[in-house]
Structures are given as C-alpha cells and as structure tokens.
N, C-alpha and C positions, 0 to 999 in steps of 0.2 A: 504493501498500500504506498502513495505515496501521498500527502500534502505539501501545499502552495497558500502561501500564502503573500497579497500583497500589501503594499504602502509605502505612500507617496502623492498618492492625493494629492492634492487640495483647488483652494482656489485662483486663479490667476489672469491676470489681464491681458486683452489679447496682442501676441507678439513677445510673449514670455515665454519660459521655462520651466519643464518639470522633468525631476528624473524619479519612476515607477521603477520598484525595483518587487524582487519574488522570490521572496528565497524556499530551499527546499527539500522538505524533512521524509523520514520515511525508509523507504527505500535506497536501500542503497548501487542497487540499477542502476546506471546511465539511460538518460533516456534518451528518444530518437529524436526528437522535433520536440520543441519547447514553443511556445509565442501567446504573443499582446491578442486579445481584443480587444471589442469597444462597442456598448449595448448603449444606444442614445434613447431616448422616449420616441415612440413612436416606432422605432426603426427594429431593422432586424440584425444580431451581432453580429462581427462582418471582426473575419480576420484584419490586423493590422502589422500586423509582422511576427515572423517565428526564424529560428535558429533550429541543425539539426544537427547532428552529432560534430559531423567531419569540421561545425565552423560556418558554414555556406549560411546566408541568412537572404528575406524572401520579405519585402516591402507593399504592400497595397502604395496603391497609386496615389493618392490623395496623400499618403505622406512621406512618397520619397524623396529624399534627402533633406527633411525635414529632420524627421526620429528616426534615432538609430538605436538597436538592439546588440548587446553585449551581454557578456558572462563572466562571471568572476567563478571558476571549478572550486576553489580551493574551501569559497566560502557560498557555495554551493547558489548560486544568488544570480538572477541576470534581472539585466536592468533594459529599461526604457529609455532614454537621454531623447525629450521631446522640446524641440528650437522650433521658434513661432509660432506660435499654438494658434488656434484658429477658436469661431464662437463653435465652428464646425467639428471641431474636434471633443468638445465637454460629451461628459458621457461615464460610463460604472465601466468601465477596464478592468478585466479578467486574463489571468497567466493562468495558461495550460502545461499541460506534457503530458505526452505519446509515448506508447513504446513504437510506434508503426510510423508509419510518413504517409500521407494521403494529399497529395495539392489537386485544384479545382484552379482554374486558371490560372497556375503561380505564384497559389499559396494556400499553404496549411490547414485543411480543413480536422476538427474535433468534437465528438460531441459525444453523450454522457457518458461514453464506453471509459474515459478517455478522462487524467485529475486537472480537478479544476481548484483555482482558487473562490476566496468568498468577493474580490471585488473593491478596488479603491474610487473613490468620486472623483474627476476629472470635469471642473466647474470652471469655462473659458467667459468674463465677462467683465466689461468693464464698472 
C-alpha cells in the first residue's frame, strides 16, 4: 500500500508562484509513474504533469513552460513548481502514483486502482 500526502497549496495572485509537494510513504516499491492532476469546479479532473521512473516527464499543453515536475528520491517526494500562475490554474491538485504507465494524448492516466493523495487547494486570485 502506498500513501501520498500533498502540501503547498494556497492563495496566490496571478503571475505568482507556488511549489506543491507530494510525500510518498508505505510501500517501498518504486512507482512506474507519478503525476499531478487538477480538479476545478464544474470540470473533469485533468492530468497536469507526470513523471516516469526513468525521469522523463509529460506536461499538459496548458502548463508547458510554466510548470515543472521534479522528484527527490532520498526524501520520497515529488514536486510541482508552478510559475506564472493564471486564474484558470485554480483547483484542487492531487498527486497520484501508479505501478503502471498508461498514456492518453501523451498524458498519464490514473484511476481508482492507483494511489491518490487527499489533494491541496490552489486558488489564483487578485
């Protein structure tokens, strides 16, 4: 069993930055893929960024060149650095990990069979 805990969300002005963290505990098995997903009011949950065990990463078009996913294996932590935040970036951000790599339109797909955190809220507003 793998447990994920996100942190780092908050209120930020447009153009600002935030760094989200996802600490992984429980299973010592390495994940095959790990990603960040965003759920905004009235919208479906969408994949924002994901990283494979190889270190290769994928980004949604809406966040390319603004967001960066990274990891610190010694701390078993995955980060999402978010720069140039826009109002449309607001939402509940989830970290999820999977023992599989499933892609759809070049973005990781994860479901209830995978491991999810509880989410951290990001609000971009002036």
